[in-house]
C-alpha positions in Angstrom: 5.0 -35.6 35.0 7.1 -33.6 37.1 5.2 -31.6 40.7 7.5 -29.6 42.9 7.1 -26.0 43.3 4.5 -24.1 45.6 3.3 -20.6 44.7 1.9 -17.9 46.1 -0.3 -15.8 43.5 -1.1 -12.5 44.5 -3.5 -10.2 42.6 -3.5 -6.5 42.8 -4.9 -3.8 41.6 -3.2 0.0 41.0 -4.4 3.2 40.0 -3.7 4.1 36.6 -1.8 7.7 37.5 0.2 5.5 39.9 0.8 3.0 37.8 4.4 4.0 36.3 5.9 4.9 40.0 4.1 1.3 40.8 5.8 -0.6 38.2 9.3 1.0 38.2 9.4 0.0 42.3 7.6 -3.0 41.8 10.0 -4.6 39.3 13.7 -2.4 40.5 13.0 -2.9 44.0 10.3 -4.8 45.4 11.0 -7.9 43.3 14.6 -8.2 43.3 14.1 -7.8 47.1 11.9 -10.6 47.2 14.5 -12.8 44.9 17.1 -12.5 47.6 15.0 -15.2 49.9 16.7 -18.5 48.8 13.3 -20.8 48.7 12.3 -18.4 45.9 12.8 -19.5 43.0 11.1 -17.6 40.3 8.7 -14.2 40.3 6.5 -13.8 37.2 4.5 -10.8 36.7 1.1 -10.6 34.4 -1.2 -7.6 33.4 -4.9 -7.7 33.1 -5.3 -8.6 29.2 -9.0 -6.9 29.6 -8.7 -3.1 28.8 -10.4 -1.1 31.8 -10.4 2.2 32.8 -9.0 4.1 36.2 -7.3 0.6 37.4 -4.6 -1.8 36.3 -4.9 -5.3 37.2 -2.1 -7.3 38.1 -0.8 -11.0 39.0 2.1 -11.8 40.6 3.4 -15.4 41.3 6.4 -16.4 43.3 7.6 -20.1 42.9 9.1 -21.5 45.9 11.4 -24.4 46.3 9.0 -26.3 48.0 6.2 -25.9 50.6 8.6 -25.6 53.8 10.5 -22.6 51.5 7.1 -21.0 51.1 5.6 -21.0 54.5 8.9 -19.8 56.0 9.3 -16.8 53.4 6.8 -14.3 55.6 9.1 -14.8 58.7 12.2 -14.3 56.6 14.5 -11.3 57.3 14.8 -10.8 53.0 10.4 -9.7 54.0 11.0 -8.1 57.0 13.8 -5.8 55.0 11.4 -5.4 51.6 8.4 -4.6 53.9 10.8 -1.8 55.8 11.8 -0.6 52.4 8.1 -0.3 51.1 6.8 1.5 54.6 9.9 3.9 54.0 8.9 4.9 50.0 5.2 4.4 50.3 4.9 6.1 54.3 1.4 4.8 54.5 0.2 5.7 50.9 0.5 2.5 49.0 -0.2 2.8 45.2 -1.7 -0.4 44.8 -4.3 -2.4 46.5 -3.7 -6.6 47.3 -7.1 -8.2 46.1 -6.1 -11.4 47.1 -3.0 -13.4 48.0 -3.4 -17.2 47.4 -1.1 -20.2 48.1 -1.1 -23.5 46.2 0.5 -26.7 46.5 1.7 -28.7 43.5 -0.7 -31.7 42.2 1.6 -31.9 38.7 2.7 -30.3 35.6 3.7 -31.0 32.0 6.6 -29.0 30.3 6.7 -30.1 26.4 10.6 -29.4 26.6 10.9 -31.5 30.2 12.8 -34.4 29.0 11.1 -38.1 29.7 
């Protein structure tokens, strides 16, 4: 068992008609900008498997080196740059809505591929 990284989990919804523009921007611009932060080790995106009409539901998990890196992230220059780019691009008309954002500290994890 090995526990190290703290995570931020973001749940968001996007209207189906905005999905393509949102995904292109989020995957191609927003996430790469966030990954410039040295303490951010990994970002993963998921789409809700259940079929819905009108909106798509997404989950993003950011894995940080440790709690300190997670706590420092919001005030980092990388986040400031990402927010500025987002505001310029969407001009206050975001194509998505953040439903929740939660921070988690590690307890334990199990990895079948991890050497003992």
